[in-house]
C-alpha positions as CSV (number, residue, x, y, z in Angstrom):
1,X,216.8,77.7,59.5
2,X,215.9,74.7,57.4
3,X,218.1,71.7,57.2
4,X,217.0,71.4,53.5
5,X,219.6,73.7,52.1
6,X,221.9,74.6,55.0
7,X,225.1,74.5,53.0
8,X,223.6,76.6,50.2
9,X,222.4,79.2,52.8
10,X,225.7,79.3,54.6
11,X,227.7,79.7,51.3
12,X,225.3,82.4,49.9
13,X,227.2,85.8,49.7
14,X,225.6,88.1,52.1
15,X,224.5,91.4,50.9
16,X,222.7,94.4,52.4
17,X,222.3,97.5,50.2
18,X,220.2,100.6,50.7
19,X,219.8,102.7,47.7
20,X,217.8,106.0,47.4
21,X,215.5,105.5,44.4
22,X,213.6,108.8,44.6
23,X,212.9,111.3,47.3
24,X,209.8,109.5,48.4
25,X,211.1,105.9,48.5
26,X,213.9,103.6,49.6
27,X,215.1,100.4,48.3
28,X,216.6,97.7,50.6
29,X,218.1,94.4,49.5
30,X,218.6,91.6,52.0
31,X,220.5,88.7,50.4
32,X,222.0,85.8,52.1
33,X,222.0,84.8,55.8
34,X,219.8,86.6,58.3
35,X,221.8,87.7,61.2
36,X,225.5,88.5,61.7
37,X,226.7,92.1,61.1
38,X,225.3,92.7,57.6
39,X,221.7,91.5,57.7
40,X,221.2,92.1,61.5
41,X,218.2,93.9,62.9
42,X,220.5,96.4,64.5
43,X,222.1,97.3,61.2
44,X,218.8,97.7,59.4
45,X,217.2,99.8,62.3
46,X,220.2,102.2,62.0
47,X,219.7,102.5,58.3
48,X,215.9,103.2,58.1
49,X,214.8,104.5,61.5
50,X,215.4,108.1,60.3
51,X,214.3,107.6,56.6
52,X,211.6,110.1,55.8
53,X,210.1,108.3,52.8
54,X,206.6,107.1,51.8
55,X,207.7,103.6,50.5
56,X,210.4,101.2,51.5
57,X,210.9,98.4,48.9
58,X,212.6,95.3,50.4
59,X,214.1,92.9,48.0
60,X,214.7,89.4,49.5
61,X,216.7,86.5,48.4
62,X,217.6,84.4,51.4
63,X,217.4,80.9,52.8
64,X,217.0,82.3,56.3
65,X,219.1,82.3,59.5
66,X,218.3,83.7,62.9
67,X,214.7,83.6,63.8
68,X,215.1,86.4,66.3
69,X,216.8,88.7,63.8
70,X,214.1,87.8,61.3
71,X,211.3,88.7,63.9
72,X,213.1,91.8,64.9
73,X,213.6,93.1,61.3
74,X,209.9,92.3,60.6
75,X,208.8,94.4,63.5
76,X,211.2,97.2,62.6
77,X,209.6,97.3,59.1
78,X,206.1,97.2,60.5
79,X,206.7,100.0,62.9
80,X,208.0,102.3,60.2
81,X,205.6,104.9,58.9
82,X,206.4,104.1,55.3
83,X,204.5,101.6,53.2
84,X,206.5,98.4,53.1
85,X,206.6,96.6,49.8
86,X,208.3,93.2,49.8
87,X,209.8,91.7,46.6
88,X,210.9,88.0,46.7
89,X,213.6,88.1,44.1
90,X,214.5,84.3,44.4
91,X,213.5,82.7,47.7
92,X,212.4,83.7,51.1
93,X,212.8,80.7,53.3
94,X,212.7,80.3,57.1
95,X,213.6,83.6,58.9
96,X,213.5,85.5,55.5
97,X,209.9,84.5,55.2
98,X,209.2,86.0,58.6
99,X,210.6,89.3,57.3
100,X,208.3,89.0,54.2
101,X,205.3,88.9,56.5
102,X,206.0,92.5,57.5
103,X,205.0,93.7,54.0
104,X,201.9,95.8,53.4
105,X,202.3,94.3,49.9
106,X,204.2,91.1,49.1
107,X,205.2,90.6,45.4
108,X,206.4,87.3,44.1
109,X,207.4,86.5,40.5
110,X,206.0,83.2,39.3
111,X,209.3,81.4,39.6
112,X,210.1,82.3,43.2
113,X,209.6,80.3,46.4
114,X,208.7,80.8,50.0
115,X,209.3,78.3,52.8
116,X,207.8,78.3,56.3
117,X,208.6,76.0,59.1
118,X,208.9,75.5,62.9
119,X,212.0,76.8,64.8
120,X,214.9,74.6,64.6
121,X,218.4,74.5,66.1
122,X,221.5,72.4,66.8
123,X,222.2,71.1,70.3
124,X,224.8,69.0,72.1
125,X,224.6,67.5,75.6
126,X,222.6,65.2,77.9
127,X,218.9,64.6,78.1
128,X,218.2,67.5,80.4
129,X,219.8,69.9,77.9
130,X,217.7,68.5,75.1
131,X,214.6,68.7,77.1
132,X,215.2,72.3,77.9
133,X,216.0,73.1,74.3
134,X,212.7,71.4,73.2
135,X,210.8,73.7,75.6
136,X,212.6,76.7,74.4
137,X,211.9,75.8,70.8
138,X,208.1,75.5,71.5
139,X,208.2,79.0,72.9
140,X,210.0,80.3,69.8
141,X,207.4,78.5,67.7
142,X,204.6,80.6,69.2
143,X,206.6,83.7,68.2
144,X,207.2,82.4,64.7
145,X,203.5,81.4,64.3
146,X,202.4,85.0,65.4
147,X,204.4,86.4,62.6
148,X,202.4,84.5,60.0
149,X,199.0,84.5,61.6
150,X,197.7,88.0,60.4
151,X,198.4,87.1,56.8
152,X,197.3,83.5,56.8
153,X,193.8,83.0,55.5
154,X,193.1,79.8,57.4
155,X,192.8,78.7,61.1
156,X,195.6,78.5,63.5
157,X,195.4,74.7,63.5
158,X,195.9,74.7,59.7
159,X,198.8,77.2,60.0
160,X,200.4,74.9,62.6
161,X,200.2,71.9,60.3
162,X,201.9,73.9,57.5
163,X,204.7,74.9,59.8
164,X,205.2,71.3,61.0
165,X,205.4,70.0,57.4
166,X,208.2,72.6,56.5
167,X,206.1,73.8,53.6
168,X,207.5,75.1,50.4
169,X,205.2,77.4,48.5
170,X,205.3,78.8,44.9
171,X,203.9,82.1,44.1
172,X,200.4,80.8,43.2
173,X,200.2,78.9,46.5
174,X,201.7,81.7,48.6
175,X,199.0,84.2,47.2
176,X,196.2,81.6,47.8
177,X,197.1,81.2,51.5
178,X,197.6,84.9,52.0
179,X,201.3,85.0,52.4
180,X,201.8,87.1,49.2
181,X,199.5,89.5,47.3
182,X,200.8,89.8,43.8
183,X,202.3,87.5,41.2
184,X,204.8,89.3,39.0
185,X,206.2,88.5,35.6
186,X,208.6,85.6,35.9
187,X,211.9,84.6,34.4
188,X,212.1,80.9,33.6
189,X,214.4,79.0,36.1
190,X,214.6,75.4,35.4
191,X,215.3,74.2,38.9
192,X,212.3,76.0,40.3
193,X,209.8,74.5,37.9
194,X,206.9,72.7,39.7
195,X,207.4,68.9,40.1
196,X,204.8,66.7,38.5
197,X,202.8,64.1,40.4
198,X,203.6,65.5,43.8
199,X,201.9,63.5,46.5
200,X,198.9,65.3,48.2
201,X,199.7,66.8,51.6
202,X,198.4,69.5,53.9
203,X,199.7,72.3,51.7
204,X,197.9,71.1,48.6
205,X,194.6,70.5,50.5
206,X,194.7,74.1,52.0
207,X,195.7,75.7,48.7
208,X,192.8,74.0,47.1
209,X,190.6,75.2,49.9
210,X,191.5,78.8,49.8
211,X,192.5,79.5,46.2
212,X,190.1,81.8,44.4
213,X,188.6,79.7,41.8
214,X,185.7,80.2,39.4
215,X,182.5,78.4,40.4
216,X,181.0,78.9,37.0
217,X,182.3,75.7,35.6
218,X,180.1,72.7,36.4
219,X,181.8,69.3,36.8
220,X,181.6,67.2,33.7
221,X,178.9,64.6,33.9
222,X,180.2,61.1,33.5
223,X,179.5,59.5,30.3
224,X,176.4,57.3,30.4
225,X,176.9,53.7,29.5
226,X,175.4,52.9,26.1
227,X,173.4,49.8,25.6
228,X,175.3,47.0,23.6
229,X,174.2,46.9,20.0
230,X,172.2,43.9,19.0
231,X,172.3,42.1,15.7
232,X,169.1,42.7,13.8
233,X,168.5,39.0,13.3
234,X,168.9,38.3,17.0
235,X,166.4,40.9,17.7
236,X,163.7,39.3,15.5
237,X,164.6,35.9,17.0
238,X,164.0,37.3,20.5
239,X,160.6,38.5,19.5
240,X,159.3,35.0,18.7
């Protein structure tokens, strides 16, 4: 889980609802902390493993939680026979973004966010304990990276850089990098508006690299410098 909004994540009301929309589809809402008794992999497995439906719509609004629950939930969804359609209702950060990677289709309204990062944890103890924890985290990082790899359009080295940077993605950026497929209609939310003059980083360079852009527009030619105007009398004088 990211340190960026730990308090917000912990204070978010947890919610897990399964609603039958029609005979052929199922709706799941995963809101709040990933893990615990409500949004656990075990609970979700019990609810959907016997669901005989063609589509499962998963609505996510979560700042993350347990990486292992996130990975397990993602695998449970992938292994279901139904088509998995992920809807990012607000944000899908950390472990919640891992769940989103299980979608056959990922839909993000234009005012939603996704965050990906390396595994993190809290620890207390001596140097030996911290060294062991670091080794364990690197193993978890490999599992986390595998969850994103099939969707990411770039190289494994580029994906590793994005995870190291704890990268926040808006809908356009997520689609450009392969983490989402569709940008849906948005509802304006002031605090999610894109900041101006953001310094260039690995995310921006990769978005620019992989975004589908039209090549029809040629770069504007720089204006040619015009020769300084001469006074007519000076011109005659120079001819003498």
